[in-house]
C-alpha positions in Angstrom: 122.4 -123.5 105.9 121.6 -125.6 109.0 123.7 -128.5 108.0 127.1 -126.6 108.7 126.4 -127.0 112.6 126.4 -130.7 112.5 128.7 -132.3 114.8 128.8 -129.0 116.6 126.8 -128.1 119.8 122.8 -128.1 120.2 123.0 -124.2 121.3 125.0 -123.3 118.0 122.5 -125.2 115.9 119.5 -123.7 117.6 120.5 -120.2 117.2 118.8 -120.4 113.9 115.4 -121.0 114.6 114.5 -122.9 111.5 117.2 -125.4 112.5 116.4 -128.7 114.2 118.9 -130.7 116.5 119.2 -134.1 116.6 121.0 -135.3 120.0 121.3 -139.1 119.1 122.9 -138.4 115.7 124.4 -134.8 116.9 123.0 -133.5 113.3 121.5 -130.3 112.9 118.9 -130.0 109.9 116.1 -127.7 108.4 113.2 -128.2 110.5 110.3 -129.9 108.4 107.9 -127.1 108.4 105.2 -129.1 106.4 105.1 -131.3 109.6 104.4 -130.5 113.3 106.5 -133.3 114.5 109.7 -134.3 112.5 109.6 -137.8 111.1 110.9 -140.7 112.9 113.1 -141.3 110.0 114.8 -137.9 110.4 115.0 -138.2 114.0 113.5 -139.8 117.2 111.1 -137.6 119.2 113.2 -138.1 122.2 116.4 -136.9 120.6 114.8 -133.9 118.5 115.3 -130.6 119.7 114.1 -127.3 118.4 114.0 -123.6 120.0 115.6 -124.8 123.2 118.1 -127.7 123.8 116.5 -128.9 127.4 113.3 -129.7 125.9 112.7 -132.6 123.4 109.7 -133.2 121.5 108.4 -136.2 123.6 108.5 -134.3 126.9 106.8 -131.0 125.0 104.0 -133.4 123.7 103.7 -134.9 127.2 103.7 -131.4 128.8 101.1 -129.9 126.2 98.7 -133.0 126.5 98.9 -132.2 130.4 98.3 -128.7 129.9 95.4 -129.2 127.4 93.7 -131.7 130.0 93.8 -129.6 132.5 92.2 -126.6 130.4 89.6 -129.1 129.5 88.8 -129.9 132.8 88.8 -126.5 134.0 86.6 -125.3 131.1 84.4 -128.3 132.0 84.2 -126.8 135.9 83.6 -123.4 134.5 80.4 -124.5 132.6 79.0 -126.4 135.5 79.5 -123.4 137.7 77.7 -121.2 135.0 74.9 -123.6 134.9 74.5 -123.4 138.7 74.3 -119.7 138.4 71.9 -119.5 136.0 69.9 -121.9 138.0 70.1 -119.9 141.1 69.2 -116.5 139.1 66.2 -118.2 137.7 65.0 -118.8 141.3 66.0 -115.4 142.5 64.2 -113.9 139.4 61.0 -115.7 140.3 61.3 -118.4 137.7 61.2 -121.5 140.1 62.3 -125.0 139.1 59.8 -128.1 139.3 60.9 -128.8 142.9 60.1 -125.3 144.1 56.8 -125.4 142.2 56.0 -128.7 144.0 56.9 -127.3 147.3 54.8 -124.2 146.7 51.7 -126.4 145.8 52.1 -128.3 149.0 52.3 -125.3 151.2 49.1 -123.9 149.5 47.3 -127.1 150.2 48.3 -127.2 153.8 47.3 -123.5 154.2 43.9 -124.2 152.7 43.3 -127.2 155.1 44.4 -125.3 158.1 41.9 -122.5 157.0 39.4 -125.3 156.8 40.2 -126.4 160.2 40.0 -123.2 161.7 36.7 -122.3 160.5 35.3 -125.7 161.6 36.5 -125.2 165.0 35.1 -121.7 165.1 31.9 -122.9 164.0 32.0 -125.8 166.8 33.0 -123.2 169.4 30.1 -120.9 168.3 27.7 -123.8 168.6 29.0 -124.6 172.2 28.7 -120.9 173.1 25.1 -120.8 171.9 24.1 -123.8 173.5 25.4 -122.6 176.8 24.1 -119.2 176.2 27.6 -117.3 176.4 27.3 -115.6 173.2 
C-alpha cells in the first residue's frame, strides 16, 4: 500500500511504480491509473511526482509538448524534402513540369524561326551570286 510511505521521502514512495508522491502535502498515494494526469483535488501538477522525484508533471507536460512540436516540425520538413525529391525525379525521368514544357516550346519556336531565317538568307545569297554570275 502506497499510503504507508506518507510523510517519508519521495524516493521511498516511488520505489513502488504504482505510487504517486505529492511534494506539497508529502503524501504517497496510489497513482490514478484510469487518468493520465492526477486530478487537481488529489495533487497539483507542479507537486506531483511519478517515476522519478526530480521531474514534476507540469515540467513533464511542457517537455513532452516541446518534443512533440519539434517532431511535427521535423515531419513537415521531411515531407517537403520528399516532395522536392519526387519533383526532381520526375524531371530526371523525362516527366517535365509546366515550366519546363513552356521553356521547351519556346526553344522549339526559336529554332524554327532561326532555320527560316537561314533559309531566307541562303536564298538571298544565291540570288546575289546568280545576279553577279559567281555561281
